[in-house]
C-alpha positions as CSV (number, residue, x, y, z in Angstrom):
1,X,0.3,0.4,0.4
2,X,0.9,3.3,-0.7
3,X,2.6,5.3,2.1
4,X,1.3,8.4,1.7
5,X,-2.1,7.1,1.5
6,X,-1.7,5.4,4.5
7,X,-0.4,8.2,6.2
8,X,-3.2,10.2,4.6
9,X,-5.7,7.8,7.0
10,X,-3.4,7.9,9.9
11,X,-4.0,11.5,10.1
12,X,-7.3,11.1,9.6
13,X,-7.7,9.1,12.0
14,X,-5.6,11.1,14.8
15,X,-7.9,13.8,14.2
16,X,-11.2,11.9,14.9
17,X,-9.3,10.5,18.1
18,X,-8.9,14.2,19.0
19,X,-12.7,15.4,18.1
20,X,-13.3,12.3,20.6
21,X,-14.2,9.5,18.3
22,X,-14.5,6.3,20.5
23,X,-13.4,3.7,17.9
24,X,-10.4,5.4,17.9
25,X,-10.0,6.2,21.1
26,X,-6.9,4.3,21.2
27,X,-3.8,5.1,19.3
28,X,-2.5,1.9,19.3
29,X,-5.6,0.5,17.2
30,X,-5.1,3.6,14.5
31,X,-2.2,1.1,12.6
32,X,-4.6,-1.9,12.6
33,X,-7.7,0.2,11.6
34,X,-5.6,2.4,8.5
35,X,-4.8,-1.2,7.6
36,X,-8.2,-3.2,8.0
37,X,-9.6,-0.5,6.3
38,X,-7.7,0.1,3.3
39,X,-7.4,-3.6,2.6
40,X,-11.3,-3.9,2.1
41,X,-11.6,-0.1,0.4
42,X,-9.1,-2.1,-2.5
43,X,-10.6,-5.8,-2.5
44,X,-14.2,-4.2,-3.0
45,X,-14.5,-6.3,-6.3
46,X,-13.9,-9.4,-5.3
47,X,-17.2,-9.2,-3.0
48,X,-19.6,-7.5,-5.6
49,X,-18.5,-8.8,-8.7
50,X,-20.0,-7.3,-11.7
51,X,-21.4,-4.5,-9.8
52,X,-19.7,-0.9,-9.9
53,X,-20.6,0.4,-6.3
54,X,-21.3,4.3,-5.9
55,X,-19.0,5.6,-3.1
56,X,-21.3,5.7,-0.7
57,X,-22.1,2.2,-1.1
58,X,-18.7,1.4,-0.5
59,X,-18.5,3.5,2.5
60,X,-20.9,1.4,3.8
61,X,-19.0,-2.0,2.9
62,X,-16.3,-0.9,4.5
63,X,-18.3,-0.2,8.0
64,X,-19.7,-3.6,7.2
65,X,-15.6,-4.9,7.2
66,X,-14.7,-2.9,10.2
67,X,-17.6,-3.7,12.0
68,X,-16.7,-7.4,11.5
69,X,-12.8,-7.0,12.2
70,X,-13.0,-5.0,15.6
71,X,-16.6,-6.2,17.5
72,X,-17.0,-9.4,19.0
73,X,-20.8,-9.2,18.4
74,X,-22.1,-7.3,15.6
75,X,-25.2,-7.0,17.0
76,X,-24.1,-5.2,19.7
77,X,-23.0,-2.3,17.7
78,X,-25.7,-0.2,17.8
79,X,-25.4,3.5,17.4
80,X,-21.5,3.1,17.7
81,X,-22.1,2.3,13.9
82,X,-22.0,5.8,13.4
83,X,-18.6,6.4,14.3
84,X,-17.3,3.2,12.2
85,X,-19.2,5.5,9.5
86,X,-16.9,8.3,10.4
87,X,-13.5,6.2,10.4
88,X,-14.6,4.9,7.0
89,X,-14.7,8.0,5.6
90,X,-11.6,9.1,6.7
91,X,-10.3,6.1,4.5
92,X,-12.7,6.9,2.0
93,X,-11.3,10.1,1.8
94,X,-7.8,9.3,1.9
95,X,-8.5,6.8,-1.2
96,X,-10.8,8.5,-3.6
97,X,-8.1,10.9,-5.3
98,X,-6.5,7.6,-6.5
99,X,-9.3,4.8,-6.8
100,X,-12.6,6.7,-7.9
């Protein structure tokens, strides 16, 4: 993965942390969030063969992947999913210039 893109994601996660986002409260998880999120964003074609997803659909796919990777019981996520959406948007914003 390109280092500038990963660094942009990490900066975005640090900004979310400063805003009080509970998903990124522990800075030690930022690296893993970036890695999982970038991998999920780039592999969308494997999960949705033959379909071209809109940016918002890709973000929702990314949210599902982040929840699956970081939450032991997806059914208990509830309103916390909004915070995962913020994380997903940070990743999407970093990826959009190079991967429309």
